[in-house]
C-alpha positions in Angstrom: 12.2 11.0 -238.9 11.2 10.2 -235.6 8.2 12.9 -235.7 7.0 12.2 -239.5 7.1 8.6 -238.6 4.9 9.0 -235.3 2.8 11.1 -237.6 2.3 8.4 -240.1 1.3 5.6 -237.5 -0.9 8.1 -236.3 -2.8 8.6 -239.5 -2.8 4.4 -239.9 -4.0 3.8 -236.7 -6.8 6.7 -237.5 -7.5 4.8 -241.0 -8.1 1.3 -239.1 -10.4 3.2 -237.0 -12.8 4.3 -239.8 -12.5 7.7 -239.8 -9.9 10.6 -241.7 -7.0 12.1 -239.7 -8.8 15.4 -239.9 -12.2 14.2 -238.7 -12.9 13.9 -235.2 -13.6 10.7 -233.2 -17.1 9.3 -233.3 -17.3 9.8 -229.3 -16.7 13.7 -229.9 -19.1 13.9 -232.9 -21.7 12.5 -230.3 -20.8 15.0 -227.4 -20.6 17.8 -229.9 -24.3 17.0 -231.4 -25.9 16.6 -228.4 -24.6 19.7 -227.0 -25.9 21.4 -230.5 -29.0 19.8 -229.9 -29.6 21.0 -226.3 -28.6 24.5 -227.6 -31.0 24.2 -230.2 -33.9 23.4 -228.0 -32.9 26.3 -225.6 -33.6 28.8 -228.5 -36.7 26.9 -229.8 -38.5 26.7 -226.5 -38.9 30.3 -225.4 -40.1 30.9 -229.0 -42.5 28.2 -228.7 -43.7 29.1 -225.5 -44.4 32.2 -226.8 -46.8 30.8 -229.5 -49.0 28.9 -227.1 -48.8 31.6 -224.8 -50.5 33.8 -227.2 -53.3 31.3 -228.0 -54.0 30.3 -224.0 -57.0 31.7 -222.2 -56.4 34.3 -219.1 -58.0 31.7 -216.9 -55.1 29.3 -217.9 -52.6 31.6 -217.4 -53.6 32.8 -214.0 -53.8 29.2 -213.0 -51.0 28.0 -214.4 -48.7 30.6 -215.3 -46.9 30.4 -218.7 -46.9 26.8 -219.7 -46.1 24.6 -222.8 -49.4 22.7 -222.4 -52.3 25.1 -221.2 -55.4 24.2 -219.4 -57.2 25.3 -222.7 -57.0 27.2 -225.8 -58.5 30.5 -227.3 -58.6 32.7 -230.4 -60.1 35.7 -228.6 -56.7 37.7 -228.3 -56.0 37.1 -232.0 -59.8 38.5 -232.8 -59.3 41.2 -230.7 -56.0 41.9 -232.3 -57.4 41.9 -236.0 -60.5 43.6 -234.9 -59.4 46.6 -236.4 -60.0 44.9 -240.2 -58.5 47.0 -242.9 -56.0 48.9 -240.7 -53.9 45.9 -239.8 -53.8 44.7 -243.6 -52.7 48.7 -244.3 -50.0 48.3 -241.5 -48.4 45.2 -243.2 -48.4 46.5 -246.7 -46.4 49.4 -245.1 -44.3 47.3 -243.3 -43.5 44.7 -246.3 -43.3 47.8 -249.1 -40.3 49.4 -246.7 -39.0 45.7 -245.8 -37.9 45.8 -249.5 -37.9 48.7 -250.7 -35.8 50.2 -248.1 -32.8 47.4 -248.1 -32.9 47.5 -252.0 -32.2 51.2 -252.3 -29.9 50.7 -249.1 -27.8 47.8 -250.8 -27.5 50.0 -254.2 -26.3 53.3 -252.2 -23.8 51.2 -250.1 -22.3 49.1 -252.4 -21.2 52.1 -254.8 -19.9 53.6 -251.6 -18.3 51.0 -250.4 -16.9 50.4 -254.3 -15.6 53.9 -254.2 -13.6 53.7 -251.4 -12.4 50.6 -251.8 -11.3 51.1 -255.5 -7.8 52.6 -254.9 -7.6 54.5 -258.4 -10.4 56.5 -257.8 -9.4 60.1 -257.5 -11.9 60.8 -254.6 -11.3 57.8 -252.8 -9.9 59.4 -249.6 -12.5 62.5 -249.7 -15.3 59.9 -249.3 -13.3 58.3 -246.6 -12.9 60.9 -244.8 -16.7 62.3 -245.1 -17.9 58.6 -243.8 -15.4 58.7 -240.9 -16.7 62.2 -239.8 -20.1 61.3 -239.9 -19.4 58.3 -237.8 -18.3 60.6 -235.0 -20.7 63.5 -234.9 -24.5 63.3 -234.8 -27.2 66.2 -234.6 -29.1 63.9 -232.7 -33.0 63.8 -232.6 -33.8 67.1 -232.7 -32.0 68.1 -235.2 -33.2 65.2 -237.4 -36.8 66.3 -237.2 -36.4 69.5 -238.1 -34.4 68.3 -241.2 -37.1 65.8 -242.1 -40.0 67.9 -241.7 -39.2 71.3 -242.3 -36.2 70.7 -245.2 -37.3 67.7 -246.6 -41.1 67.4 -245.8 -40.8 63.8 -245.1 -43.6 64.6 -242.5 -46.4 61.8 -243.1 -44.5 60.3 -246.1 -43.5 57.3 -247.0 -40.1 58.2 -247.7 -39.3 58.9 -244.0 -38.9 55.2 -243.8 -36.1 55.2 -246.7 -34.2 57.9 -247.2 -32.8 58.6 -243.7 -32.0 55.0 -243.4 -30.4 54.8 -246.9 -26.7 54.5 -245.7 -25.3 53.2 -242.7 -21.4 54.1 -242.0 -20.9 51.0 -240.1 -22.4 48.9 -243.1 -20.3 50.4 -245.5 -17.4 50.0 -243.8 -18.1 46.0 -243.3 -18.9 46.2 -247.1 -15.8 47.7 -248.0 -13.7 45.3 -246.1 -15.4 42.6 -248.2 -14.4 44.2 -251.5 -10.8 44.7 -250.4 -10.1 41.2 -249.0 -11.9 39.2 -251.5 -11.4 40.9 -254.7 -8.1 41.7 -255.4 -6.6 44.7 -257.0 -4.7 42.9 -259.8 -8.4 42.2 -261.1 -9.5 46.0 -261.5 -5.8 46.8 -263.1 -6.5 44.2 -265.6 -10.0 45.1 -266.5 -8.9 48.9 -266.5 -6.1 47.3 -269.3 -9.0 46.0 -271.0 -10.6 48.9 -271.6 -13.4 48.5 -268.6 -14.9 51.4 -267.0 -15.5 52.1 -263.5 -19.5 51.7 -263.6 -18.7 48.2 -265.8 -16.0 47.4 -263.4 -18.6 47.3 -260.7 -21.4 45.6 -262.4 -19.8 42.9 -263.9 -16.7 42.2 -261.7 -17.4 43.1 -258.2 -21.2 42.5 -258.1 -21.0 38.4 -259.0 -18.4 38.3 -256.2 -20.0 40.3 -253.9 -23.3 38.4 -253.3 -22.2 36.8 -249.9 -21.8 40.2 -248.7 -24.4 42.1 -249.8 -26.8 38.9 -248.6 -25.6 39.5 -245.1 -26.1 43.6 -244.8 -29.3 43.1 -246.9 -30.3 40.9 -244.0 -29.5 43.4 -241.5 -31.4 46.1 -243.2 -34.0 43.9 -243.6 -34.4 43.2 -239.9 -33.6 46.5 -239.2 -37.0 47.7 -241.3 -39.1 45.2 -240.2 -38.5 45.9 -236.4 -38.2 49.4 -236.1 -41.2 51.5 -235.0 -40.4 54.9 -233.3 -40.5 56.5 -236.9 -43.9 56.7 -237.4 -44.4 57.8 -233.7 -42.5 60.4 -234.7 -43.5 61.5 -237.9 -46.3 59.4 -239.4 -50.2 60.6 -238.5 -51.8 59.2 -241.2 -53.5 55.4 -240.3 -52.7 54.2 -243.6 -49.1 54.8 -243.2 -48.7 53.2 -240.0 -46.4 50.2 -240.0 -47.6 46.9 -238.0 -45.1 47.3 -235.3 -46.5 50.3 -234.4 -50.2 49.8 -234.9 -49.5 46.9 -232.8 -47.7 49.1 -229.6 -50.5 51.3 -229.7 -52.6 48.4 -229.4 -50.9 47.1 -226.6 -50.9 50.4 -224.8 -54.8 51.1 -225.3 -55.1 47.7 -223.5 -52.7 48.7 -220.8 -54.5 52.0 -220.3 -58.0 50.1 -220.0 -56.9 47.6 -217.6 -55.3 49.7 -215.5 -58.1 52.0 -215.4 -60.6 49.5 -214.8 -61.5 50.4 -211.3 -63.6 54.0 -212.5 -66.0 52.0 -214.7 -69.3 52.7 -213.1 -70.9 49.0 -213.2 -69.7 45.4 -212.5 -71.1 44.2 -215.8 -68.4 46.8 -217.5 -65.9 45.9 -215.1 -66.2 42.2 -216.0 -65.8 43.1 -219.7 -63.0 45.4 -219.1 -61.1 42.5 -216.9 -61.6 39.9 -219.7 -59.4 42.4 -222.1 -56.5 39.7 -223.0 -52.6 41.4 -221.4 -50.1 38.7 -221.3 -51.7 36.9 -224.2 -51.8 39.9 -226.2 -48.4 40.6 -225.3 -47.6 37.3 -227.0 -49.7 37.3 -229.7 -48.3 40.7 -230.6 -44.9 39.2 -230.7 -45.8 36.4 -232.4 -47.4 38.7 -235.6 -44.6 40.8 -235.4 -41.7 38.2 -235.4 -43.2 35.3 -237.2 -42.9 36.8 -241.1 -39.4 37.8 -240.6 -38.4 34.4 -239.1 -40.0 32.5 -242.1 -37.4 35.2 -244.4 -34.3 33.9 -242.7 -33.8 30.8 -243.9 -33.2 31.7 -247.6 -30.4 34.3 -246.6 -29.0 32.1 -244.1 -26.2 30.8 -246.5 -25.4 34.3 -247.7 -24.9 35.0 -244.3 -23.0 32.3 -243.2 -20.6 33.1 -246.3 -20.4 36.4 -245.6 -19.3 36.5 -242.1 -16.9 33.9 -242.5 -15.1 34.5 -246.0 -11.8 36.7 -245.7 -11.3 35.1 -242.3 -8.8 32.5 -243.9 -6.1 33.8 -246.4 -6.0 32.2 -249.7 
């Protein structure tokens, strides 16, 4: 009784001070808000610095280094990068297409696969579970993948090379399976079976409506992975119209570095000045901006689903 009386006294004291028992004190709230604000600045300032440096002149970078307030501004770097004209537009189309189509196909395949191994009444559930487990342990490597993709699947210089090899990820399937098992009770499946629902009807009318947060979480992973990936084009693509923006920008950066490193081989002083005027540090930052800003603009639309997908199931009902 003494413990209960002490708890009631604490609650009454909190009520008199103007906040609920489960809320933190105003002082603690201020400290936490200040720490979160400082942490936000730690993440925002580097991004802002990259954007500012991409608009800085080489002379400003030479005199003041990386600074949030450069001596002078210029669009030379972006003009140089966009000199390719139609090529950069084609590369953006390829990147956007693979970023949209790839995750949609991946989510369709992985959601069905995760439902199969999470649905306890499915006869072949153990077989597909062991099949996924074995594929997570053994891998043929890059050479074997290249032979299969080129010789047997004919995916060289083919847009499907961006889609088919990444259509399924064992790690994402395990996450989706765990999501189904922790959020959808087996009794719901059994009730649907009693009412005469088939497997596909259970999936589309019961699982998918309760599955949006998990799909959005994995979908965000797939979108970011497709947007940032550039090695596939380096290995399998020669057609300029199928080169994604990341690979194209990487090639531009390599060309700039090659020309700058061999500037001393130029015959005249005028040519050396032209070569030395090519952007290097600002070009790297501009490439980062071009490749990063679009995906940053997409993230806020997935944020609420991403947070819900990562936290749901962590507390038992």
